N, C-alpha and C positions, 0 to 999 in steps of 0.2 A: 505639713509635717513633712520631713524629710524620708526618703524610701531606705530604711537599713541596710540596704544594700550595695545602697551607693553612695551613704554617709563617710566613713572609713574606707581607706584606699587598701584593702587583702594585701599581703604578702602571696599572696598564689592565687593561681586564676579559678576562679566557680564556675564550674561543673554540672550544673544545676541538671537532674536526670541522668546520668550517668551511672552504671555501678560499678564497682568495685570489689573485687574477689580478697580474702583477707582469710588468710590459713592464722586462727591463733588457739590457745585452750580456753583465754578470758575474754568475755567480752563484757565491758563495763559501759552502760547508758548512762552516760553528763558525766560532765567536769566539773563541777562542783569543786568545794572541797573534799566532801566525803568520795567521792568517785576516782579524785585524784589518789586520796588516801588509799582506798580498795586497789588502787593499779600499782603502787607503788609496792606495798604490802605483798598482794599476792607475786609480782615479779623480781620482790629481792629475795622473800623468805621459802616462795615454793619453787624458785625458779623455774615459771610457765611463762608462753607467750602469751603477752596481754594487748588488748586492744581499746584503745577508750575510747568513745565516740560521742562529741557537744554538739548540740543541735546549734547553735549560735553563734555568732563572731563574737570571740572572749576578747574584745578591747569593748565589748558593751554589757556583757552577758552577766551572772554569778559565778562564771567560771574561776576556779581555783586555781588554774596552770596563770593567769594572768596574773594573778598577784591576791593580795588582801589584806585586811587591815591587823590579822597576827602576826606581821614579823615588827608591829613597829615599835615591840617590847622585845625586841631579839637580842635579850641583856647581855649573854655568857659570849657574846662575841669576841675574842682577843681584845680588843680594841674599847671596850665600852669601860667605861670606869663605875657603873651604876650597879648594884647587885639587885637580884630578884624581888628580894626582901625590901630593898628600898622603894622599887616599883611598886611592890603593893600596898607600901604605906600612903605612898603619893596618891595613888588610885582614891584610897579611902579617906585621907586627906580633902581631897581637893572636891570630894561631892559629898561631904560634910558626915563621914562615916555608915552614908547609905550606899553601899558598892560590895560586889562579889572581891573580897582581897583575894580567898585562894585561887579561881580563877586566873586573876594578873597575875599573881604570883606562878602558877604552873603556867601563861600563856611567856611569863619572864623566862621561867626556867629553860622551859623545852624547844622557845623559839626557834633559837638558833639551828640546832641539831636538825630542828626538823626542813628548815629553811636549804642546808645544808641536805638533806637528804632527797630535797626538788632539783636539786641541781646535780643529783647521778642516776 
């Protein structure tokens, strides 16, 4: 088994054991999708300084900043010919009608806007 510290080339130097002081209004522990959205919401809606800390290498952890499957149906982007309603029906039809259509509809309807939120 490979050591996770050497498996991937990091884009920054690893400084284990060093301390860094950060002035922040809100500290969020965990860069999963919930942590990312908490950070985005606090920074945008409250205008506060936010620091998000992720414990793992984001290439392999479940950190939301590296992307997740929620963007695969971001169909409201200007270049997509498919509608959220069509995605919902396709998901239901492809699973013999045993699927949560409303969650796919919401994902398809909201995905592109949320992706734009992450970019800002």
